[in-house]
Wavefront OBJ file of the C-alpha trace (Angstrom):
o trace
v -17.099 -17.393 17.942
v -20.591 -18.156 18.448
v -21.345 -21.047 20.969
v -22.404 -24.294 19.251
v -25.590 -25.671 20.405
v -25.085 -29.138 19.581
v -22.507 -31.827 18.615
v -19.753 -33.429 20.652
v -16.935 -31.707 22.495
v -13.876 -32.009 20.416
v -11.244 -29.597 21.755
v -10.720 -27.778 25.022
v -8.692 -24.553 25.215
v -7.652 -23.048 28.360
v -6.673 -19.413 29.154
v -4.969 -18.596 32.425
v -4.397 -15.508 34.685
v -3.930 -14.678 38.293
v -5.769 -11.923 40.494
v -2.590 -10.953 42.038
v 0.347 -10.211 39.736
v 1.489 -12.555 36.938
v 2.185 -15.960 36.809
v 5.423 -17.091 35.428
v 4.897 -18.090 31.641
v 6.621 -21.675 32.341
v 4.397 -22.106 35.473
v 1.455 -20.812 33.707
v 1.974 -23.107 30.663
v 2.377 -26.191 32.754
v -0.866 -25.296 34.955
v -2.742 -24.686 31.520
v -1.662 -28.201 30.475
v -2.956 -29.868 33.712
v -6.317 -27.985 33.224
v -6.559 -28.967 29.581
v -5.889 -32.625 30.499
v -8.576 -32.269 32.983
v -11.044 -30.872 30.606
v -10.196 -33.595 27.984
v -11.002 -36.262 30.298
v -14.185 -34.941 31.683
v -15.603 -33.170 28.404
v -14.070 -34.545 25.131
v -16.505 -36.983 23.429
v -19.434 -35.846 25.176
v -22.304 -33.701 23.821
v -21.954 -29.955 24.254
v -25.524 -29.687 24.836
v -25.613 -31.545 27.885
v -22.954 -29.230 29.656
v -24.810 -26.262 28.371
v -27.935 -27.023 30.285
v -26.131 -27.935 33.286
v -23.312 -25.408 33.111
v -23.500 -24.077 36.704
v -23.042 -27.862 38.249
v -20.318 -28.681 35.896
v -18.465 -25.386 36.425
v -18.379 -26.044 39.936
v -17.260 -29.377 39.520
v -14.418 -28.373 37.514
v -13.430 -25.678 39.863
v -13.172 -28.125 42.481
v -11.082 -30.470 40.545
v -8.722 -27.641 39.660
v -8.425 -26.665 43.135
v -7.153 -29.960 44.172
v -4.731 -30.485 41.410
v -3.224 -26.965 41.509
v -1.789 -26.766 44.929
v -1.062 -23.189 46.281
v -3.843 -21.362 44.219
v -7.584 -21.385 44.411
v -9.909 -20.471 41.522
v -11.269 -17.038 42.149
v -13.252 -17.284 38.739
v -13.852 -19.531 35.922
v -15.800 -19.173 32.946
v -16.480 -21.868 30.502
v -18.039 -21.626 26.847
v -19.388 -25.059 26.120
v -19.255 -26.245 22.505
v -17.367 -28.138 19.869
v -14.612 -25.925 20.800
v -14.736 -25.477 24.481
v -13.169 -22.642 25.777
v -11.988 -22.550 29.683
v -11.115 -19.084 31.242
v -9.574 -19.525 34.802
v -8.497 -16.819 37.130
v -6.396 -17.933 40.099
v -5.415 -16.613 43.363
v -2.230 -17.438 45.445
v -2.796 -18.577 48.917
v -0.487 -18.539 51.929
v 3.255 -17.165 51.754
v 4.644 -16.236 48.511
v 8.408 -16.521 47.481
v 9.917 -13.211 48.180
v 13.792 -13.800 47.233
v 15.578 -16.631 45.132
v 19.289 -17.390 45.717
v 21.042 -19.542 43.046
v 24.073 -21.223 43.685
v 26.136 -23.051 41.399
v 28.495 -26.253 42.292
v 31.260 -26.250 39.711
v 32.926 -29.418 41.294
v 36.723 -29.483 40.963
v 37.110 -27.419 38.056
v 39.807 -24.783 38.269
v 39.595 -21.012 38.720
v 40.297 -20.314 35.014
v 37.491 -22.836 33.965
v 34.903 -21.281 36.389
v 35.523 -17.829 35.399
v 34.668 -19.005 31.610
v 31.399 -20.876 33.067
v 30.346 -17.800 34.879
v 30.342 -15.715 31.679
v 28.135 -18.179 30.005
v 25.904 -18.589 33.246
v 25.513 -14.924 33.926
v 21.605 -14.840 33.372
v 20.546 -18.189 35.195
v 20.269 -16.584 38.503
v 18.063 -13.738 37.245
v 15.964 -16.021 35.497
v 15.459 -18.200 38.351
v 14.174 -15.304 40.183
v 12.003 -14.360 37.446
v 10.406 -17.771 37.445
v 9.881 -18.206 40.977
v 9.459 -15.078 42.838
v 5.719 -14.515 43.696
v 4.525 -17.705 43.517
v 2.941 -19.414 46.641
v 5.386 -21.510 48.578
v 2.990 -24.516 48.522
v 3.284 -24.464 44.830
v 6.854 -25.201 44.779
v 5.778 -29.017 43.974
v 4.879 -27.198 40.702
v 7.428 -24.679 40.639
v 10.590 -27.053 41.181
v 9.683 -29.484 38.315
v 9.043 -26.317 36.072
v 12.174 -24.513 37.331
v 14.187 -27.682 36.795
v 12.615 -27.987 32.981
v 13.327 -24.085 32.548
v 16.895 -24.196 33.929
v 17.858 -27.264 31.828
v 16.342 -25.516 28.896
v 18.565 -22.347 29.919
v 21.539 -24.281 30.248
v 21.170 -25.977 27.103
v 21.237 -22.892 25.282
v 23.803 -21.092 27.077
v 26.150 -24.141 28.220
v 25.087 -27.121 26.141
v 28.210 -28.944 27.202
v 26.985 -29.822 30.648
v 24.038 -31.468 32.035
v 22.598 -29.894 35.370
v 20.840 -31.218 38.226
v 18.819 -28.510 40.052
v 17.583 -28.773 43.736
v 14.752 -26.330 44.785
v 14.523 -25.681 48.642
v 11.315 -24.159 48.811
v 10.580 -21.039 51.483
v 9.700 -17.297 51.390
v 13.418 -17.048 50.573
v 13.940 -19.848 48.251
v 17.131 -21.631 47.394
v 18.254 -22.991 44.125
v 21.126 -25.389 43.870
v 22.738 -26.101 40.404
v 25.075 -29.022 39.978
v 27.006 -29.282 36.484
v 27.992 -32.384 35.138
v 30.333 -32.078 31.897
v 29.234 -34.596 28.957
v 31.494 -35.651 26.093
v 35.125 -35.799 25.715
v 37.187 -33.736 28.156
v 40.503 -31.841 27.929
v 43.042 -34.533 29.445
v 46.075 -31.860 29.243
v 46.712 -28.138 28.393
v 50.084 -27.356 27.349
v 52.204 -24.195 26.038
v 54.510 -24.522 22.894
v 56.700 -22.092 21.158
v 55.830 -21.918 17.506
v 58.169 -19.137 16.582
v 60.599 -16.997 18.704
v 63.373 -14.565 18.237
v 64.847 -14.485 21.602
v 66.149 -17.041 24.067
v 63.568 -19.231 25.473
v 64.912 -19.326 28.939
v 64.154 -15.400 29.308
v 60.400 -16.238 28.758
v 60.610 -19.239 31.411
v 58.460 -17.213 33.884
v 55.893 -16.117 31.560
v 55.487 -19.464 30.050
v 55.379 -21.104 33.438
v 52.393 -18.881 34.668
v 50.557 -19.375 31.193
v 50.947 -23.306 31.545
v 49.303 -23.071 34.964
v 46.281 -21.457 33.480
v 46.346 -24.023 30.599
v 46.245 -26.672 33.129
v 43.278 -25.179 34.582
v 41.316 -26.309 31.173
v 41.744 -29.830 32.332
v 38.488 -31.480 32.907
v 36.423 -29.215 30.893
v 34.337 -30.633 28.154
v 36.273 -30.514 24.801
v 33.432 -28.781 22.814
v 33.224 -25.912 25.658
v 36.864 -25.472 24.834
v 36.587 -25.290 21.028
v 33.644 -22.880 21.448
v 35.799 -20.418 23.552
v 39.089 -21.100 21.749
v 39.329 -17.348 20.784
v 38.620 -16.184 23.990
v 40.882 -18.621 25.930
v 43.819 -17.797 23.393
v 43.487 -13.941 24.151
v 43.297 -14.783 28.219
v 46.569 -16.763 27.746
v 47.807 -13.788 25.587
v 47.039 -11.543 28.240
v 48.861 -13.529 30.912
v 52.013 -13.443 28.592
v 51.940 -9.711 28.033
v 51.626 -9.282 31.693
v 55.258 -10.482 32.085
v 57.778 -7.686 33.104
v 60.216 -8.785 30.599
v 58.080 -9.142 27.818
v 56.764 -5.306 28.529
v 60.135 -3.893 29.110
v 61.455 -5.365 25.745
v 58.108 -4.738 23.844
v 58.032 -8.281 22.493
v 55.169 -9.036 20.079
v 52.988 -11.905 21.552
v 50.632 -14.059 19.464
v 48.668 -16.880 20.575
v 46.490 -19.712 18.967
v 44.561 -22.400 20.690
v 44.819 -25.819 19.302
v 41.835 -27.850 21.167
v 41.861 -31.347 21.802
v 42.371 -33.957 24.415
v 45.596 -32.671 24.376
v 45.175 -28.836 24.072
v 47.821 -26.605 23.112
v 48.428 -23.090 22.956
v 50.797 -22.178 20.056
v 53.032 -18.823 20.811
v 54.895 -16.566 18.764
v 57.114 -14.128 21.005
v 58.982 -11.897 18.413
v 60.724 -8.890 18.276
v 60.580 -6.491 15.335
v 64.634 -6.070 14.457
v 66.508 -8.704 16.476
v 67.008 -12.460 16.384
v 68.919 -14.104 19.406
v 69.257 -17.661 19.772
v 71.247 -19.864 22.309
v 71.794 -23.877 21.980
v 73.733 -26.627 23.401
v 73.913 -29.970 21.761
v 75.429 -33.289 22.505
v 76.065 -35.610 19.538
v 76.176 -39.572 19.998
v 77.632 -41.884 17.437
v 79.990 -39.212 16.072
v 83.549 -39.590 15.575
v 85.983 -37.073 16.858
v 86.180 -34.387 19.350
v 83.404 -31.894 18.528
v 80.594 -34.058 20.202
v 79.584 -31.350 22.593
v 78.898 -27.946 21.540
v 77.411 -24.411 22.785
v 76.064 -21.930 20.011
v 74.790 -18.268 20.124
v 73.436 -16.364 17.265
v 72.741 -12.458 17.026
v 70.851 -11.423 14.005
v 69.275 -8.068 12.792
v 66.541 -7.698 10.595
v 66.870 -5.489 7.529
v 63.397 -5.399 6.172
v 61.016 -8.130 7.036
v 62.661 -11.039 5.206
v 66.518 -10.302 5.193
v 68.618 -11.035 8.163
v 72.277 -10.218 8.831
v 73.953 -12.145 11.652
v 76.955 -13.205 13.487
v 77.091 -16.879 15.014
v 79.840 -18.299 17.356
v 80.280 -21.881 18.318
v 82.015 -23.229 21.171
v 83.751 -26.815 21.574
v 84.703 -27.381 25.147
v 86.906 -30.575 24.659
v 89.612 -29.624 23.077
v 88.449 -26.087 23.207
v 87.767 -24.783 19.652
v 85.879 -21.978 18.301
v 83.855 -21.179 14.951
v 83.058 -17.609 14.338
v 80.746 -16.646 11.535
v 78.889 -13.603 9.824
v 76.401 -14.078 7.384
v 73.100 -13.326 5.582
v 69.593 -15.279 5.307
v 66.337 -14.717 3.385
v 63.041 -16.149 4.409
v 60.470 -17.210 1.766
v 56.977 -17.448 2.987
v 56.668 -18.300 6.757
v 58.831 -21.799 6.524
v 61.703 -21.516 3.974
v 64.909 -19.925 4.640
v 68.318 -19.665 2.430
v 71.386 -17.946 3.281
v 75.336 -17.583 3.185
v 77.676 -17.454 6.182
v 81.628 -17.088 6.135
v 83.545 -19.125 8.884
v 86.452 -16.594 10.076
v 87.992 -19.598 12.035
v 88.614 -21.764 8.945
v 88.434 -19.238 6.158
v 85.618 -21.197 4.620
v 82.327 -20.253 2.670
v 78.890 -21.918 3.484
v 75.475 -21.852 1.831
v 72.506 -23.348 3.866
v 68.811 -23.816 3.640
v 66.080 -24.702 6.082
v 62.414 -26.015 5.540
v 59.834 -26.406 8.267
v 57.722 -29.289 7.981
v 54.683 -28.589 10.188
v 55.112 -27.264 13.981
v 57.546 -30.002 15.085
v 59.758 -31.230 12.129
v 62.519 -29.301 10.367
v 64.724 -30.357 7.385
v 68.203 -28.345 6.941
v 71.069 -28.489 4.728
v 74.469 -26.932 4.991
v 77.393 -26.938 2.140
v 80.915 -26.295 3.230
v 83.021 -25.418 0.407
v 86.424 -25.586 1.882
v 85.902 -29.074 3.118
v 83.514 -29.675 0.202
v 81.198 -31.634 2.577
v 77.408 -31.697 2.686
v 75.306 -31.991 5.986
v 71.709 -32.666 6.026
v 69.597 -32.567 9.342
v 66.051 -33.710 10.044
v 64.976 -32.300 13.686
v 61.880 -33.135 15.823
v 61.014 -30.710 18.492
v 60.046 -32.931 21.693
v 58.985 -30.115 23.483
v 59.692 -26.118 24.138
v 63.386 -26.830 25.180
v 64.539 -30.171 23.664
v 64.913 -31.012 19.937
v 66.195 -34.396 18.403
v 68.083 -34.430 15.325
v 69.252 -36.983 12.886
v 72.530 -35.750 11.216
v 73.751 -37.129 7.731
v 77.082 -35.847 6.242
v 79.375 -37.196 3.580
v 81.692 -38.597 6.438
v 78.966 -40.129 8.881
v 75.568 -39.961 10.463
v 74.861 -39.537 14.242
v 71.917 -38.315 16.488
v 71.965 -34.905 18.160
v 70.211 -33.946 21.281
v 69.958 -30.199 21.216
v 68.738 -28.053 24.213
v 66.791 -24.942 23.123
v 68.055 -22.418 25.773
l 1 2 3 4 5 6 7 8 9 10 11 12 13 14 15 16 17 18 19 20 21 22 23 24 25 26 27 28 29 30 31 32 33 34 35 36 37 38 39 40 41 42 43 44 45 46 47 48 49 50 51 52 53 54 55 56 57 58 59 60 61 62 63 64 65 66 67 68 69 70 71 72 73 74 75 76 77 78 79 80 81 82 83 84 85 86 87 88 89 90 91 92 93 94 95 96 97 98 99 100 101 102 103 104 105 106 107 108 109 110 111 112 113 114 115 116 117 118 119 120 121 122 123 124 125 126 127 128 129 130 131 132 133 134 135 136 137 138 139 140 141 142 143 144 145 146 147 148 149 150 151 152 153 154 155 156 157 158 159 160 161 162 163 164 165 166 167 168 169 170 171 172 173 174 175 176 177 178 179 180 181 182 183 184 185 186 187 188 189 190 191 192 193 194 195 196 197 198 199 200 201 202 203 204 205 206 207 208 209 210 211 212 213 214 215 216 217 218 219 220 221 222 223 224 225 226 227 228 229 230 231 232 233 234 235 236 237 238 239 240 241 242 243 244 245 246 247 248 249 250 251 252 253 254 255 256 257 258 259 260 261 262 263 264 265 266 267 268 269 270 271 272 273 274 275 276 277 278 279 280 281 282 283 284 285 286 287 288 289 290 291 292 293 294 295 296 297 298 299 300 301 302 303 304 305 306 307 308 309 310 311 312 313 314 315 316 317 318 319 320 321 322 323 324 325 326 327 328 329 330 331 332 333 334 335 336 337 338 339 340 341 342 343 344 345 346 347 348 349 350 351 352 353 354 355 356 357 358 359 360 361 362 363 364 365 366 367 368 369 370 371 372 373 374 375 376 377 378 379 380 381 382 383 384 385 386 387 388 389 390 391 392 393 394 395 396 397 398 399 400 401 402 403 404 405 406 407
């Protein structure tokens, strides 16, 4: 582009290079912006011809100003094409000691090992990025580099870890130290729990595996909710790995599936299923019921015939006075939440039909018809947690509240 001989300077463009190596792009951009600001202040609005006629003097003045502003570098060459669009080409040379190594440390505060491991995955590139940014710069230029590294570090964190703010501290030297302090933003996870959604084996047999998984879920507490949501699939798989590492689950080839429901109360929903067997044990206490059957222990063993058909035997024990009910029956499942079936009570020579309907994760509605007694029984239950359920029972003869321990 030819130099314009007349007219006012309207624009100043700056290009920057180094006589030794390459200045990191973010630092170069900051220096170019500063030199552009100098050019705007000195040149813009004035006649270009004035500078062209006195180019040597003005070049020297501008070089002196840049030397004062850009600490840690000196101008080794400067070429200026004055015109309406003025172009300044600057070559800088570093002076003094240069940064040889950069050690980046991250302060995770009080976050758990599980949370730190997730964060480290997202932050794997922060150390190399800081090294690329600072190595080779003059130590005396860290006044520049610190503000630039803070800006670049925050920009990188916004991309890889948007749920946190970062305070960045640079300790300059030939071996420069960068300290990053992470601060969670937004809503955080207050609690992490494990809940059974479906299981075909007694829950007490899974107690050890669930306890270890609950410890890991507690490790999510204090993390930003948006971070947990973004990593929900990975977290669910990690928790599944903890469950599958349990010796009992491995020995009996139990199929485990997990789903993370993130929220301030984050829940891990667990299915622990066998392909062929259904084993259930319960104990319950009735309050407000007349008669002697207010305490009961129940055990059921079933075998799947196909994916939806179940043949089972069931036993109920009443301790005071001692009585038994022995059942055999069949059940068929429709979809994921509905079941109907038939069972025969050998103790009372009685036929029963029954049905059950899941109402979400915690509520369940059931019905049982005893043809010998000509009695209908309805139960609406609510699962308090993995091992405790409350049920309201209504029959033709009365109603009561049942406390069920899921063993």
